[in-house]
C-alpha positions as CSV (number, residue, x, y, z in Angstrom):
1,M,0.0,0.0,0.0
2,K,1.3,3.4,-0.9
3,Q,0.8,6.2,1.6
4,D,0.7,9.8,0.4
5,N,0.6,12.9,2.6
6,D,-3.2,13.2,2.7
7,P,-4.2,13.9,6.3
8,K,-6.8,11.2,6.4
9,H,-4.1,8.6,5.5
10,T,-1.8,9.8,8.3
11,S,-4.3,10.3,11.1
12,K,-3.8,8.6,14.4
13,S,-6.8,6.4,13.9
14,T,-5.7,5.3,10.4
15,T,-2.1,4.7,11.5
16,E,-3.4,2.6,14.4
17,W,-5.7,0.6,12.2
18,L,-2.9,-0.1,9.7
19,K,-0.7,-1.3,12.5
20,K,-3.4,-3.4,14.1
21,N,-4.2,-5.1,10.8
22,K,-0.5,-5.6,10.0
23,M,-0.8,-3.7,6.7
24,K,2.5,-3.0,5.0
25,T,2.9,0.4,3.6
26,L,5.4,1.7,1.1
27,E,7.1,4.5,3.1
28,W,8.3,7.7,1.3
29,P,8.7,10.9,3.1
30,K,7.1,13.2,0.5
31,W,4.6,11.4,-1.7
32,P,2.8,14.2,-3.4
33,S,-0.9,14.1,-2.5
34,Q,-3.1,13.5,-5.5
35,S,-0.1,13.2,-7.8
36,P,-1.3,12.3,-11.3
37,D,1.9,10.3,-11.6
38,L,0.9,8.0,-8.8
39,N,-2.9,8.1,-8.9
40,P,-4.2,7.1,-12.3
41,I,-7.7,8.4,-11.5
42,E,-6.3,11.9,-11.6
43,N,-5.5,11.4,-15.3
44,L,-9.1,10.3,-15.9
45,W,-10.5,13.3,-14.0
46,Q,-8.4,15.6,-16.2
47,D,-9.7,13.7,-19.3
48,L,-13.3,14.3,-18.1
49,K,-12.7,18.0,-17.3
50,T,-11.2,18.6,-20.7
51,A,-14.0,16.8,-22.6
52,V,-16.8,18.5,-20.6
53,H,-15.1,21.9,-21.0
54,K,-15.1,21.4,-24.8
55,R,-18.8,21.0,-24.7
56,S,-19.4,24.3,-22.9
57,P,-22.3,23.4,-20.5
58,S,-24.4,26.4,-19.9
59,N,-26.2,25.2,-16.8
60,L,-26.0,22.7,-14.0
61,T,-28.3,20.2,-15.8
62,Q,-26.1,20.2,-18.9
63,L,-23.0,19.9,-16.7
64,E,-24.3,16.8,-15.0
65,L,-25.4,15.3,-18.3
66,F,-22.1,16.0,-20.1
67,C,-20.1,14.6,-17.2
68,K,-22.1,11.4,-17.3
69,E,-21.8,11.1,-21.1
70,E,-18.1,11.9,-21.2
71,W,-17.4,9.5,-18.3
72,A,-19.1,6.7,-20.1
73,R,-16.9,7.5,-23.2
74,I,-13.7,6.9,-21.3
75,S,-12.4,3.6,-22.8
76,V,-11.3,0.5,-21.0
77,T,-8.2,0.8,-23.1
78,R,-7.4,4.2,-21.6
79,C,-7.8,2.8,-18.1
80,A,-5.7,-0.3,-18.9
81,K,-2.9,2.0,-20.3
82,L,-2.8,4.0,-17.0
83,V,-2.6,0.8,-15.0
84,E,0.0,-0.7,-17.3
85,T,2.3,2.3,-17.1
86,Y,2.1,2.6,-13.3
87,P,5.5,0.8,-12.7
88,K,7.3,3.2,-15.1
89,R,5.6,6.2,-13.5
90,L,6.4,5.0,-10.0
91,A,10.1,4.5,-10.9
92,A,10.1,8.0,-12.4
93,V,8.7,9.6,-9.2
94,I,11.3,7.7,-7.1
95,A,14.1,8.9,-9.4
96,A,12.8,12.4,-9.2
97,K,12.7,12.1,-5.4
98,G,8.9,12.9,-5.3
99,G,9.3,15.8,-7.8
100,S,7.5,16.2,-11.1
101,T,8.1,13.8,-14.0
102,K,7.4,13.7,-17.7
103,Y,4.1,11.9,-16.9
């Protein structure tokens, strides 16, 4: 399990739960919280935002509809590619000592 610096992941109760349940975590002093390099869902959120923005919703109803339609259009191939490239992205973040990468 990878831990980032998100407060809910480092809270006393979470830390105690992880310890109690003997969960092994990958320690790194400065995992960037919500890094697109390490959280493939962030890439999908960006894809969604870009696609919805291109459609220029003019009200909340359109925004909701466009979000649902564009989310449904995200291909399984796109998701698989993000998962497939995770080891390379992880290695790049480690090499950059938590800094930004080309991904």
